[in-house]
N, CA, C, O and the ligand as a Tripos MOL2 file, in Angstrom:
@<TRIPOS>MOLECULE
protein
  313   311    79     0     0
PROTEIN
NO_CHARGES

@<TRIPOS>ATOM
      1 N           0.8740   -1.2270    0.0530 N.3       1 MET1
      2 CA         -0.0410    0.0020    0.0120 C.3       1 MET1
      3 C           0.9020    1.2740   -0.0580 C.2       1 MET1
      4 O           1.9300    1.3500    0.6150 O.2       1 MET1
      5 N           0.5140    2.1730   -0.8440 N.am      2 ILE2
      6 CA          1.2630    3.4640   -0.8950 C.3       2 ILE2
      7 C           0.5230    4.5560   -0.1580 C.2       2 ILE2
      8 O          -0.6900    4.7230   -0.2890 O.2       2 ILE2
      9 N           1.2850    5.2860    0.6130 N.am      3 LEU3
     10 CA          0.6800    6.3520    1.4200 C.3       3 LEU3
     11 C           0.9150    7.7150    0.9130 C.2       3 LEU3
     12 O           0.1610    8.6290    1.2450 O.2       3 LEU3
     13 N           1.9040    7.8990    0.1380 N.am      4 GLY4
     14 CA          2.1830    9.2060   -0.4300 C.3       4 GLY4
     15 C           3.5240    9.3610   -1.0290 C.2       4 GLY4
     16 O           4.2740    8.3870   -1.0910 O.2       4 GLY4
     17 N           3.8660   10.4910   -1.4620 N.am      5 LYS5
     18 CA          5.1790   10.6700   -2.0100 C.3       5 LYS5
     19 C           6.2660   10.8090   -0.9770 C.2       5 LYS5
     20 O           6.0270   11.3190    0.1170 O.2       5 LYS5
     21 N           7.4670   10.3590   -1.3150 N.am      6 CYS6
     22 CA          8.5630   10.5380   -0.4480 C.3       6 CYS6
     23 C           9.0170   11.9750   -0.3030 C.2       6 CYS6
     24 O           9.1430   12.6520   -1.3230 O.2       6 CYS6
     25 N           9.2580   12.4610    0.8180 N.am      7 PRO7
     26 CA          9.7590   13.8340    1.1080 C.3       7 PRO7
     27 C          11.2250   13.9740    0.7890 C.2       7 PRO7
     28 O          11.7270   15.0880    0.6420 O.2       7 PRO7
     29 N          11.8990   12.8930    0.6830 N.am      8 TYR8
     30 CA         13.3690   12.8800    0.6030 C.3       8 TYR8
     31 C          13.8620   12.7940   -0.9850 C.2       8 TYR8
     32 O          14.8460   13.4290   -1.3640 O.2       8 TYR8
     33 N          13.1540   12.0260   -1.7930 N.am      9 CYS9
     34 CA         13.6750   11.9420   -3.0720 C.3       9 CYS9
     35 C          12.4950   12.2890   -4.1180 C.2       9 CYS9
     36 O          11.3320   12.4660   -3.7550 O.2       9 CYS9
     37 N          12.8700   12.3540   -5.2800 N.am     10 ASP10
     38 CA         11.8780   12.7550   -6.3610 C.3      10 ASP10
     39 C          10.8690   11.6840   -6.8290 C.2      10 ASP10
     40 O           9.6760   11.9390   -6.9960 O.2      10 ASP10
     41 N          11.4150   10.4830   -7.0300 N.am     11 ASP11
     42 CA         10.5450    9.5240   -7.6060 C.3      11 ASP11
     43 C          10.0720    8.3560   -6.6810 C.2      11 ASP11
     44 O           9.4790    7.3770   -7.1330 O.2      11 ASP11
     45 N          10.3690    8.5180   -5.3600 N.am     12 GLY12
     46 CA          9.8660    7.4860   -4.3550 C.3      12 GLY12
     47 C           8.5680    7.6910   -3.8460 C.2      12 GLY12
     48 O           8.0330    8.7990   -3.8560 O.2      12 GLY12
     49 N           8.0410    6.6740   -3.4020 N.am     13 SER13
     50 CA          6.6610    6.6370   -2.7750 C.3      13 SER13
     51 C           6.8290    5.9170   -1.3690 C.2      13 SER13
     52 O           7.6830    5.0470   -1.1910 O.2      13 SER13
     53 N           5.9470    6.3460   -0.3810 N.am     14 ILE14
     54 CA          6.0490    5.6900    0.8190 C.3      14 ILE14
     55 C           5.1310    4.4780    0.9760 C.2      14 ILE14
     56 O           3.9140    4.6220    0.8550 O.2      14 ILE14
     57 N           5.6490    3.3450    1.2290 N.am     15 GLU15
     58 CA          4.9510    2.1300    1.2040 C.3      15 GLU15
     59 C           4.8690    1.4710    2.5800 C.2      15 GLU15
     60 O           5.7240    1.7390    3.4230 O.2      15 GLU15
     61 N           3.8990    0.6420    2.8340 N.am     16 VAL16
     62 CA          3.8410   -0.0170    4.0770 C.3      16 VAL16
     63 C           4.4660   -1.3300    4.0570 C.2      16 VAL16
     64 O           4.1320   -2.1290    3.1820 O.2      16 VAL16
     65 N           5.3460   -1.6400    4.9390 N.am     17 ARG17
     66 CA          6.0270   -3.0290    4.9460 C.3      17 ARG17
     67 C           5.7130   -3.7050    6.3300 C.2      17 ARG17
     68 O           5.8270   -3.1250    7.4100 O.2      17 ARG17
     69 N           5.3180   -4.9530    6.1700 N.am     18 ASP18
     70 CA          5.0860   -5.7020    7.4720 C.3      18 ASP18
     71 C           6.3840   -6.2110    7.9870 C.2      18 ASP18
     72 O           7.1120   -6.8810    7.2550 O.2      18 ASP18
     73 N           6.7290   -5.9060    9.2900 N.am     19 LYS19
     74 CA          7.9530   -6.3100    9.8710 C.3      19 LYS19
     75 C           7.6460   -7.0010   11.2380 C.2      19 LYS19
     76 O           6.5880   -6.8210   11.8410 O.2      19 LYS19
     77 N           8.6330   -7.7860   11.6670 N.am     20 GLU20
     78 CA          8.5080   -8.3070   12.9910 C.3      20 GLU20
     79 C           9.7330   -8.0330   13.7460 C.2      20 GLU20
     80 O          10.8220   -8.4550   13.3560 O.2      20 GLU20
     81 N           9.5810   -7.2930   14.8870 N.am     21 VAL21
     82 CA         10.7310   -6.7690   15.7330 C.3      21 VAL21
     83 C          10.4960   -7.3720   17.0420 C.2      21 VAL21
     84 O           9.4360   -7.1620   17.6320 O.2      21 VAL21
     85 N          11.4490   -8.1330   17.5530 N.am     22 SER22
     86 CA         11.4780   -8.6620   18.8260 C.3      22 SER22
     87 C          10.0020   -9.5160   19.1180 C.2      22 SER22
     88 O           9.3540   -9.4890   20.1640 O.2      22 SER22
     89 N           9.7180  -10.1950   17.9980 N.am     23 GLY23
     90 CA          8.4340  -11.0350   18.0890 C.3      23 GLY23
     91 C           7.2240  -10.3320   18.0240 C.2      23 GLY23
     92 O           6.1800  -10.9460   18.2420 O.2      23 GLY23
     93 N           7.2020   -8.9560   17.7170 N.am     24 LYS24
     94 CA          6.1110   -8.1820   17.5470 C.3      24 LYS24
     95 C           5.9410   -7.6270   16.1710 C.2      24 LYS24
     96 O           6.8770   -7.1240   15.5490 O.2      24 LYS24
     97 N           4.6470   -7.7390   15.6820 N.am     25 LYS25
     98 CA          4.4140   -7.2920   14.2750 C.3      25 LYS25
     99 C           4.3290   -5.7740   14.3670 C.2      25 LYS25
    100 O           3.6230   -5.1970   15.1950 O.2      25 LYS25
    101 N           5.0630   -5.1890   13.5020 N.am     26 VAL26
    102 CA          5.1170   -3.6850   13.4110 C.3      26 VAL26
    103 C           5.2020   -3.2860   11.9270 C.2      26 VAL26
    104 O           5.8300   -3.9520   11.1040 O.2      26 VAL26
    105 N           4.5610   -2.2070   11.6480 N.am     27 LYS27
    106 CA          4.5920   -1.7200   10.1960 C.3      27 LYS27
    107 C           5.6860   -0.6650   10.1860 C.2      27 LYS27
    108 O           5.8820    0.1520   11.0860 O.2      27 LYS27
    109 N           6.4020   -0.7890    9.0080 N.am     28 LEU28
    110 CA          7.4410    0.1450    8.7010 C.3      28 LEU28
    111 C           6.9870    0.9080    7.3890 C.2      28 LEU28
    112 O           6.7430    0.3240    6.3320 O.2      28 LEU28
    113 N           6.9010    2.2610    7.5720 N.am     29 TYR29
    114 CA          6.5870    3.0720    6.3770 C.3      29 TYR29
    115 C           7.8200    3.4800    5.8400 C.2      29 TYR29
    116 O           8.5710    4.2050    6.4930 O.2      29 TYR29
    117 N           8.1240    3.0480    4.6160 N.am     30 ALA30
    118 CA          9.4910    3.2980    4.0510 C.3      30 ALA30
    119 C           9.3340    3.7020    2.5670 C.2      30 ALA30
    120 O           8.3370    3.3960    1.9140 O.2      30 ALA30
    121 N          10.3870    4.4140    2.0670 N.am     31 CYS31
    122 CA         10.4280    4.8510    0.6940 C.3      31 CYS31
    123 C          10.6880    3.5540   -0.2240 C.2      31 CYS31
    124 O          11.4420    2.6450    0.1240 O.2      31 CYS31
    125 N          10.0070    3.5740   -1.3840 N.am     32 THR32
    126 CA         10.1750    2.4570   -2.2790 C.3      32 THR32
    127 C          11.5850    2.5040   -2.8890 C.2      32 THR32
    128 O          11.9420    1.5520   -3.5830 O.2      32 THR32
    129 N          12.3980    3.5220   -2.6820 N.am     33 ASN33
    130 CA         13.6930    3.5200   -3.1160 C.3      33 ASN33
    131 C          14.7670    3.0870   -2.0030 C.2      33 ASN33
    132 O          15.9760    2.9910   -2.2160 O.2      33 ASN33
    133 N          14.1610    2.8560   -0.8520 N.am     34 ALA34
    134 CA         14.9620    2.4860    0.3440 C.3      34 ALA34
    135 C          15.0570    1.0230    0.5710 C.2      34 ALA34
    136 O          14.0070    0.3830    0.6400 O.2      34 ALA34
    137 N          16.1930    0.4290    0.6940 N.am     35 HIS35
    138 CA         16.3160   -1.0000    1.0370 C.3      35 HIS35
    139 C          17.4160   -1.1470    1.8760 C.2      35 HIS35
    140 O          18.4780   -0.5490    1.7050 O.2      35 HIS35
    141 N          17.1580   -2.0290    2.8920 N.am     36 TRP36
    142 CA         18.2570   -2.2620    3.9240 C.3      36 TRP36
    143 C          18.7340   -3.7530    3.8680 C.2      36 TRP36
    144 O          17.9960   -4.6230    3.4050 O.2      36 TRP36
    145 N          19.8800   -4.0060    4.3100 N.am     37 LYS37
    146 CA         20.3570   -5.3530    4.3820 C.3      37 LYS37
    147 C          19.5800   -6.0750    5.4270 C.2      37 LYS37
    148 O          19.1450   -7.2050    5.2080 O.2      37 LYS37
    149 N          19.3940   -5.4550    6.5620 N.am     38 THR38
    150 CA         18.5540   -6.0690    7.6260 C.3      38 THR38
    151 C          17.5590   -4.9570    8.0490 C.2      38 THR38
    152 O          17.8990   -3.7740    8.0510 O.2      38 THR38
    153 N          16.3160   -5.3730    8.4070 N.am     39 GLU39
    154 CA         15.3250   -4.4800    8.8000 C.3      39 GLU39
    155 C          14.7830   -4.9470   10.1780 C.2      39 GLU39
    156 O          13.5700   -5.0080   10.3830 O.2      39 GLU39
    157 N          15.6960   -5.2720   11.1120 N.am     40 ASP40
    158 CA         15.1950   -5.7440   12.3940 C.3      40 ASP40
    159 C          15.0000   -4.7280   13.4000 C.2      40 ASP40
    160 O          14.8550   -5.0720   14.5730 O.2      40 ASP40
    161 N          14.9810   -3.5340   13.0700 N.am     41 GLY41
    162 CA         14.6210   -2.3840   13.9770 C.3      41 GLY41
    163 C          15.8190   -1.9010   14.7480 C.2      41 GLY41
    164 O          15.6930   -0.9560   15.5270 O.2      41 GLY41
    165 N          17.0120   -2.5190   14.5670 N.am     42 GLU42
    166 CA         18.1690   -2.0550   15.3170 C.3      42 GLU42
    167 C          19.3350   -1.5610   14.4960 C.2      42 GLU42
    168 O          19.8330   -0.4480   14.6650 O.2      42 GLU42
    169 N          19.7530   -2.4440   13.5910 N.am     43 VAL43
    170 CA         20.7610   -2.1350   12.6600 C.3      43 VAL43
    171 C          20.3010   -1.8300   11.2820 C.2      43 VAL43
    172 O          19.7320   -2.7150   10.6430 O.2      43 VAL43
    173 N          20.4850   -0.7310   10.8030 N.am     44 PHE44
    174 CA         20.0180   -0.3270    9.3920 C.3      44 PHE44
    175 C          21.2020   -0.0180    8.6120 C.2      44 PHE44
    176 O          21.8090    1.0430    8.7630 O.2      44 PHE44
    177 N          21.5940   -1.0310    7.6730 N.am     45 GLU45
    178 CA         22.7200   -0.7570    6.7650 C.3      45 GLU45
    179 C          22.1120   -0.7010    5.4030 C.2      45 GLU45
    180 O          21.5140   -1.6860    4.9680 O.2      45 GLU45
    181 N          22.2320    0.4110    4.6940 N.am     46 LEU46
    182 CA         21.6740    0.5060    3.3930 C.3      46 LEU46
    183 C          22.2920   -0.5300    2.3400 C.2      46 LEU46
    184 O          23.4850   -0.8320    2.3210 O.2      46 LEU46
    185 N          21.4280   -0.9790    1.5620 N.am     47 ARG47
    186 CA         21.9400   -1.9770    0.4350 C.3      47 ARG47
    187 C          22.5210   -1.0150   -0.6590 C.2      47 ARG47
    188 O          22.2460    0.1840   -0.7060 O.2      47 ARG47
    189 N          23.3510   -1.6620   -1.5290 N.am     48 ASP48
    190 CA         24.0590   -0.8920   -2.4820 C.3      48 ASP48
    191 C          23.0730   -0.1910   -3.5580 C.2      48 ASP48
    192 O          23.4280    0.8180   -4.1670 O.2      48 ASP48
    193 N          21.8670   -0.7690   -3.7380 N.am     49 ASP49
    194 CA         20.9340   -0.3150   -4.6510 C.3      49 ASP49
    195 C          19.9820    0.7100   -4.0890 C.2      49 ASP49
    196 O          19.1460    1.2600   -4.8060 O.2      49 ASP49
    197 N          20.1040    0.9480   -2.8740 N.am     50 ALA50
    198 CA         19.3020    1.9670   -2.2790 C.3      50 ALA50
    199 C          19.6120    3.3470   -2.5940 C.2      50 ALA50
    200 O          20.7740    3.7390   -2.4930 O.2      50 ALA50
    201 N          18.6300    4.1620   -2.9870 N.am     51 THR51
    202 CA         18.9730    5.6110   -3.2910 C.3      51 THR51
    203 C          18.2710    6.6060   -2.2920 C.2      51 THR51
    204 O          18.3240    7.8280   -2.4280 O.2      51 THR51
    205 N          17.6310    5.9820   -1.3090 N.am     52 CYS52
    206 CA         16.9550    6.8040   -0.3480 C.3      52 CYS52
    207 C          16.8950    6.0040    0.9250 C.2      52 CYS52
    208 O          16.9110    4.7740    0.8820 O.2      52 CYS52
    209 N          16.8220    6.7160    2.1330 N.am     53 GLU53
    210 CA         16.8060    6.0060    3.3600 C.3      53 GLU53
    211 C          15.6160    6.4830    4.1500 C.2      53 GLU53
    212 O          15.6480    6.2890    5.3650 O.2      53 GLU53
    213 N          14.5750    7.0780    3.6210 N.am     54 PHE54
    214 CA         13.4210    7.5310    4.5000 C.3      54 PHE54
    215 C          12.6820    6.2760    5.0340 C.2      54 PHE54
    216 O          12.3640    5.2910    4.3690 O.2      54 PHE54
    217 N          12.4600    6.4970    6.3970 N.am     55 ARG55
    218 CA         11.5830    5.3980    6.9480 C.3      55 ARG55
    219 C          11.0110    6.0340    8.2320 C.2      55 ARG55
    220 O          11.6310    6.8840    8.8700 O.2      55 ARG55
    221 N           9.7820    5.5670    8.5760 N.am     56 ILE56
    222 CA          9.1550    5.8570    9.8230 C.3      56 ILE56
    223 C           8.6550    4.5450   10.3930 C.2      56 ILE56
    224 O           7.9940    3.7970    9.6730 O.2      56 ILE56
    225 N           8.9290    4.2310   11.6230 N.am     57 TRP57
    226 CA          8.3760    3.0590   12.2960 C.3      57 TRP57
    227 C           7.0180    3.4060   12.8460 C.2      57 TRP57
    228 O           6.8140    4.4840   13.4050 O.2      57 TRP57
    229 N           6.0600    2.4550   12.6800 N.am     58 GLN58
    230 CA          4.7500    2.6550   13.1730 C.3      58 GLN58
    231 C           4.7510    2.9240   14.6620 C.2      58 GLN58
    232 O           3.8550    3.5950   15.1760 O.2      58 GLN58
    233 N           5.7970    2.3810   15.3930 N.am     59 ASN59
    234 CA          5.8270    2.4890   16.8970 C.3      59 ASN59
    235 C           6.8390    3.5040   17.2300 C.2      59 ASN59
    236 O           7.3010    3.4630   18.3700 O.2      59 ASN59
    237 N           7.2660    4.4270   16.4010 N.am     60 ALA60
    238 CA          8.2210    5.4790   16.6880 C.3      60 ALA60
    239 C           7.7850    6.2580   17.9650 C.2      60 ALA60
    240 O           8.6280    6.7230   18.7320 O.2      60 ALA60
    241 N           6.5280    6.3810   18.1610 N.am     61 LEU61
    242 CA          6.1210    7.2480   19.3070 C.3      61 LEU61
    243 C           5.5710    6.3120   20.4050 C.2      61 LEU61
    244 O           4.8980    6.7760   21.3250 O.2      61 LEU61
    245 N           5.8410    5.0540   20.3170 N.am     62 ALA62
    246 CA          5.2300    4.1620   21.3180 C.3      62 ALA62
    247 C           5.5100    4.5160   22.7380 C.2      62 ALA62
    248 O           4.6800    4.3210   23.6260 O.2      62 ALA62
    249 N           6.6240    5.0110   22.9350 N.am     63 LYS63
    250 CA          6.9630    5.4140   24.3540 C.3      63 LYS63
    251 C           6.0530    6.5090   24.8430 C.2      63 LYS63
    252 O           5.9860    6.7190   26.0540 O.2      63 LYS63
    253 N           5.3760    7.1930   24.0250 N.am     64 TYR64
    254 CA          4.3670    8.1720   24.3380 C.3      64 TYR64
    255 C           2.9620    7.5110   24.3210 C.2      64 TYR64
    256 O           1.9680    8.2060   24.5290 O.2      64 TYR64
    257 N           2.8710    6.2640   24.0920 N.am     65 GLY65
    258 CA          1.6050    5.6300   24.0530 C.3      65 GLY65
    259 C           0.8870    5.7410   22.7680 C.2      65 GLY65
    260 O          -0.3340    5.6150   22.6730 O.2      65 GLY65
    261 N           1.6940    5.9840   21.7720 N.am     66 LYS66
    262 CA          0.9950    6.3340   20.5110 C.3      66 LYS66
    263 C           1.6000    5.4850   19.3090 C.2      66 LYS66
    264 O           2.8120    5.3250   19.1690 O.2      66 LYS66
    265 N           0.6120    4.9410   18.4340 N.am     67 TRP67
    266 CA          1.0540    4.2310   17.2830 C.3      67 TRP67
    267 C           0.6040    4.9460   16.1200 C.2      67 TRP67
    268 O          -0.5960    5.2070   16.0260 O.2      67 TRP67
    269 N           1.4460    5.3130   15.1810 N.am     68 LEU68
    270 CA          1.1340    5.9890   14.0660 C.3      68 LEU68
    271 C           0.1720    5.2660   13.1430 C.2      68 LEU68
    272 O           0.4200    4.1090   12.8050 O.2      68 LEU68
    273 N          -0.9060    5.8900   12.7230 N.am     69 THR69
    274 CA         -1.8710    5.3270   11.7770 C.3      69 THR69
    275 C          -1.4720    5.7140   10.3520 C.2      69 THR69
    276 O          -0.6640    6.6080   10.1010 O.2      69 THR69
    277 N          -2.1200    4.9500    9.4140 N.am     70 TYR70
    278 CA         -1.9500    5.3290    7.9890 C.3      70 TYR70
    279 C          -2.2810    6.7570    7.7450 C.2      70 TYR70
    280 O          -1.5840    7.4720    7.0240 O.2      70 TYR70
    281 N          -3.3560    7.1660    8.3550 N.am     71 LYS71
    282 CA         -3.9270    8.5560    8.1400 C.3      71 LYS71
    283 C          -2.8470    9.5760    8.6560 C.2      71 LYS71
    284 O          -2.6010   10.5670    7.9680 O.2      71 LYS71
    285 N          -2.2620    9.3860    9.7250 N.am     72 GLU72
    286 CA         -1.3630   10.3130   10.2850 C.3      72 GLU72
    287 C          -0.0600   10.3590    9.4470 C.2      72 GLU72
    288 O           0.5440   11.4220    9.3030 O.2      72 GLU72
    289 N           0.3710    9.2000    8.8950 N.am     73 VAL73
    290 CA          1.5430    9.2550    8.0710 C.3      73 VAL73
    291 C           1.2460    9.9710    6.7720 C.2      73 VAL73
    292 O           2.0670   10.7270    6.2520 O.2      73 VAL73
    293 N           0.0210    9.7110    6.2430 N.am     74 ARG74
    294 CA         -0.3570   10.4420    5.0030 C.3      74 ARG74
    295 C          -0.3300   11.9520    5.2240 C.2      74 ARG74
    296 O           0.0790   12.6940    4.3310 O.2      74 ARG74
    297 N          -0.7690   12.4330    6.4310 N.am     75 GLU75
    298 CA         -0.8030   13.8150    6.7990 C.3      75 GLU75
    299 C           0.6240   14.3460    6.9340 C.2      75 GLU75
    300 O           0.9320   15.4560    6.5020 O.2      75 GLU75
    301 N           1.4860   13.5340    7.5410 N.am     76 LEU76
    302 CA          2.7980   13.9070    7.6600 C.3      76 LEU76
    303 C           3.5750   14.1850    6.3730 C.2      76 LEU76
    304 O           4.4700   15.0280    6.3090 O.2      76 LEU76
    305 N           3.1590   13.3940    5.3160 N.am     77 LEU77
    306 CA          3.7910   13.3790    4.0880 C.3      77 LEU77
    307 C           3.4150   14.5640    3.2260 C.2      77 LEU77
    308 O           4.1180   14.9580    2.2960 O.2      77 LEU77
    309 N           2.2370   15.1230    3.5970 N.am     78 GLU78
    310 CA          1.6990   16.3140    2.7710 C.3      78 GLU78
    311 C           2.3950   17.5800    3.1200 C.2      78 GLU78
    312 O           2.0880   18.6300    2.5550 O.2      78 GLU78
    313 ZN         12.7320    8.3980   -0.9950 Zn       79 ZN79
@<TRIPOS>BOND
     1     1     2 1
     2     2     3 1
     3     3     4 2
     4     3     5 am
     5     5     6 1
     6     6     7 1
     7     7     8 2
     8     7     9 am
     9     9    10 1
    10    10    11 1
    11    11    12 2
    12    11    13 am
    13    13    14 1
    14    14    15 1
    15    15    16 2
    16    15    17 am
    17    17    18 1
    18    18    19 1
    19    19    20 2
    20    19    21 am
    21    21    22 1
    22    22    23 1
    23    23    24 2
    24    23    25 am
    25    25    26 1
    26    26    27 1
    27    27    28 2
    28    27    29 am
    29    29    30 1
    30    30    31 1
    31    31    32 2
    32    31    33 am
    33    33    34 1
    34    34    35 1
    35    35    36 2
    36    35    37 am
    37    37    38 1
    38    38    39 1
    39    39    40 2
    40    39    41 am
    41    41    42 1
    42    42    43 1
    43    43    44 2
    44    43    45 am
    45    45    46 1
    46    46    47 1
    47    47    48 2
    48    47    49 am
    49    49    50 1
    50    50    51 1
    51    51    52 2
    52    51    53 am
    53    53    54 1
    54    54    55 1
    55    55    56 2
    56    55    57 am
    57    57    58 1
    58    58    59 1
    59    59    60 2
    60    59    61 am
    61    61    62 1
    62    62    63 1
    63    63    64 2
    64    63    65 am
    65    65    66 1
    66    66    67 1
    67    67    68 2
    68    67    69 am
    69    69    70 1
    70    70    71 1
    71    71    72 2
    72    71    73 am
    73    73    74 1
    74    74    75 1
    75    75    76 2
    76    75    77 am
    77    77    78 1
    78    78    79 1
    79    79    80 2
    80    79    81 am
    81    81    82 1
    82    82    83 1
    83    83    84 2
    84    83    85 am
    85    85    86 1
    86    86    87 1
    87    87    88 2
    88    87    89 am
    89    89    90 1
    90    90    91 1
    91    91    92 2
    92    91    93 am
    93    93    94 1
    94    94    95 1
    95    95    96 2
    96    95    97 am
    97    97    98 1
    98    98    99 1
    99    99   100 2
   100    99   101 am
   101   101   102 1
   102   102   103 1
   103   103   104 2
   104   103   105 am
   105   105   106 1
   106   106   107 1
   107   107   108 2
   108   107   109 am
   109   109   110 1
   110   110   111 1
   111   111   112 2
   112   111   113 am
   113   113   114 1
   114   114   115 1
   115   115   116 2
   116   115   117 am
   117   117   118 1
   118   118   119 1
   119   119   120 2
   120   119   121 am
   121   121   122 1
   122   122   123 1
   123   123   124 2
   124   123   125 am
   125   125   126 1
   126   126   127 1
   127   127   128 2
   128   127   129 am
   129   129   130 1
   130   130   131 1
   131   131   132 2
   132   131   133 am
   133   133   134 1
   134   134   135 1
   135   135   136 2
   136   135   137 am
   137   137   138 1
   138   138   139 1
   139   139   140 2
   140   139   141 am
   141   141   142 1
   142   142   143 1
   143   143   144 2
   144   143   145 am
   145   145   146 1
   146   146   147 1
   147   147   148 2
   148   147   149 am
   149   149   150 1
   150   150   151 1
   151   151   152 2
   152   151   153 am
   153   153   154 1
   154   154   155 1
   155   155   156 2
   156   155   157 am
   157   157   158 1
   158   158   159 1
   159   159   160 2
   160   159   161 am
   161   161   162 1
   162   162   163 1
   163   163   164 2
   164   163   165 am
   165   165   166 1
   166   166   167 1
   167   167   168 2
   168   167   169 am
   169   169   170 1
   170   170   171 1
   171   171   172 2
   172   171   173 am
   173   173   174 1
   174   174   175 1
   175   175   176 2
   176   175   177 am
   177   177   178 1
   178   178   179 1
   179   179   180 2
   180   179   181 am
   181   181   182 1
   182   182   183 1
   183   183   184 2
   184   183   185 am
   185   185   186 1
   186   186   187 1
   187   187   188 2
   188   187   189 am
   189   189   190 1
   190   190   191 1
   191   191   192 2
   192   191   193 am
   193   193   194 1
   194   194   195 1
   195   195   196 2
   196   195   197 am
   197   197   198 1
   198   198   199 1
   199   199   200 2
   200   199   201 am
   201   201   202 1
   202   202   203 1
   203   203   204 2
   204   203   205 am
   205   205   206 1
   206   206   207 1
   207   207   208 2
   208   207   209 am
   209   209   210 1
   210   210   211 1
   211   211   212 2
   212   211   213 am
   213   213   214 1
   214   214   215 1
   215   215   216 2
   216   215   217 am
   217   217   218 1
   218   218   219 1
   219   219   220 2
   220   219   221 am
   221   221   222 1
   222   222   223 1
   223   223   224 2
   224   223   225 am
   225   225   226 1
   226   226   227 1
   227   227   228 2
   228   227   229 am
   229   229   230 1
   230   230   231 1
   231   231   232 2
   232   231   233 am
   233   233   234 1
   234   234   235 1
   235   235   236 2
   236   235   237 am
   237   237   238 1
   238   238   239 1
   239   239   240 2
   240   239   241 am
   241   241   242 1
   242   242   243 1
   243   243   244 2
   244   243   245 am
   245   245   246 1
   246   246   247 1
   247   247   248 2
   248   247   249 am
   249   249   250 1
   250   250   251 1
   251   251   252 2
   252   251   253 am
   253   253   254 1
   254   254   255 1
   255   255   256 2
   256   255   257 am
   257   257   258 1
   258   258   259 1
   259   259   260 2
   260   259   261 am
   261   261   262 1
   262   262   263 1
   263   263   264 2
   264   263   265 am
   265   265   266 1
   266   266   267 1
   267   267   268 2
   268   267   269 am
   269   269   270 1
   270   270   271 1
   271   271   272 2
   272   271   273 am
   273   273   274 1
   274   274   275 1
   275   275   276 2
   276   275   277 am
   277   277   278 1
   278   278   279 1
   279   279   280 2
   280   279   281 am
   281   281   282 1
   282   282   283 1
   283   283   284 2
   284   283   285 am
   285   285   286 1
   286   286   287 1
   287   287   288 2
   288   287   289 am
   289   289   290 1
   290   290   291 1
   291   291   292 2
   292   291   293 am
   293   293   294 1
   294   294   295 1
   295   295   296 2
   296   295   297 am
   297   297   298 1
   298   298   299 1
   299   299   300 2
   300   299   301 am
   301   301   302 1
   302   302   303 1
   303   303   304 2
   304   303   305 am
   305   305   306 1
   306   306   307 1
   307   307   308 2
   308   307   309 am
   309   309   310 1
   310   310   311 1
   311   311   312 2
@<TRIPOS>SUBSTRUCTURE
     1 MET1         2 RESIDUE 1 A MET
     2 ILE2         6 RESIDUE 1 A ILE
     3 LEU3        10 RESIDUE 1 A LEU
     4 GLY4        14 RESIDUE 1 A GLY
     5 LYS5        18 RESIDUE 1 A LYS
     6 CYS6        22 RESIDUE 1 A CYS
     7 PRO7        26 RESIDUE 1 A PRO
     8 TYR8        30 RESIDUE 1 A TYR
     9 CYS9        34 RESIDUE 1 A CYS
    10 ASP10       38 RESIDUE 1 A ASP
    11 ASP11       42 RESIDUE 1 A ASP
    12 GLY12       46 RESIDUE 1 A GLY
    13 SER13       50 RESIDUE 1 A SER
    14 ILE14       54 RESIDUE 1 A ILE
    15 GLU15       58 RESIDUE 1 A GLU
    16 VAL16       62 RESIDUE 1 A VAL
    17 ARG17       66 RESIDUE 1 A ARG
    18 ASP18       70 RESIDUE 1 A ASP
    19 LYS19       74 RESIDUE 1 A LYS
    20 GLU20       78 RESIDUE 1 A GLU
    21 VAL21       82 RESIDUE 1 A VAL
    22 SER22       86 RESIDUE 1 A SER
    23 GLY23       90 RESIDUE 1 A GLY
    24 LYS24       94 RESIDUE 1 A LYS
    25 LYS25       98 RESIDUE 1 A LYS
    26 VAL26      102 RESIDUE 1 A VAL
    27 LYS27      106 RESIDUE 1 A LYS
    28 LEU28      110 RESIDUE 1 A LEU
    29 TYR29      114 RESIDUE 1 A TYR
    30 ALA30      118 RESIDUE 1 A ALA
    31 CYS31      122 RESIDUE 1 A CYS
    32 THR32      126 RESIDUE 1 A THR
    33 ASN33      130 RESIDUE 1 A ASN
    34 ALA34      134 RESIDUE 1 A ALA
    35 HIS35      138 RESIDUE 1 A HIS
    36 TRP36      142 RESIDUE 1 A TRP
    37 LYS37      146 RESIDUE 1 A LYS
    38 THR38      150 RESIDUE 1 A THR
    39 GLU39      154 RESIDUE 1 A GLU
    40 ASP40      158 RESIDUE 1 A ASP
    41 GLY41      162 RESIDUE 1 A GLY
    42 GLU42      166 RESIDUE 1 A GLU
    43 VAL43      170 RESIDUE 1 A VAL
    44 PHE44      174 RESIDUE 1 A PHE
    45 GLU45      178 RESIDUE 1 A GLU
    46 LEU46      182 RESIDUE 1 A LEU
    47 ARG47      186 RESIDUE 1 A ARG
    48 ASP48      190 RESIDUE 1 A ASP
    49 ASP49      194 RESIDUE 1 A ASP
    50 ALA50      198 RESIDUE 1 A ALA
    51 THR51      202 RESIDUE 1 A THR
    52 CYS52      206 RESIDUE 1 A CYS
    53 GLU53      210 RESIDUE 1 A GLU
    54 PHE54      214 RESIDUE 1 A PHE
    55 ARG55      218 RESIDUE 1 A ARG
    56 ILE56      222 RESIDUE 1 A ILE
    57 TRP57      226 RESIDUE 1 A TRP
    58 GLN58      230 RESIDUE 1 A GLN
    59 ASN59      234 RESIDUE 1 A ASN
    60 ALA60      238 RESIDUE 1 A ALA
    61 LEU61      242 RESIDUE 1 A LEU
    62 ALA62      246 RESIDUE 1 A ALA
    63 LYS63      250 RESIDUE 1 A LYS
    64 TYR64      254 RESIDUE 1 A TYR
    65 GLY65      258 RESIDUE 1 A GLY
    66 LYS66      262 RESIDUE 1 A LYS
    67 TRP67      266 RESIDUE 1 A TRP
    68 LEU68      270 RESIDUE 1 A LEU
    69 THR69      274 RESIDUE 1 A THR
    70 TYR70      278 RESIDUE 1 A TYR
    71 LYS71      282 RESIDUE 1 A LYS
    72 GLU72      286 RESIDUE 1 A GLU
    73 VAL73      290 RESIDUE 1 A VAL
    74 ARG74      294 RESIDUE 1 A ARG
    75 GLU75      298 RESIDUE 1 A GLU
    76 LEU76      302 RESIDUE 1 A LEU
    77 LEU77      306 RESIDUE 1 A LEU
    78 GLU78      310 RESIDUE 1 A GLU
    79 ZN79       313 GROUP 0 **** ****
């Protein structure tokens, strides 16, 4: 699913990726031009073919008791 245009690069879109971090399912909102060798939530090393590194974790604000919804990410991207 695409949520909007990437704010970092010209031709990227922000897509939803299903991830599992420490046994919990979490959504990663990332640019279609962004690819990492590992996406386990701790170490992010860009792959050679990645041209962008934009990403937002759905639980980025979890310590404030908040999970980002699709709608909020869409609004952030505008
Ligand atoms: Zn991008």
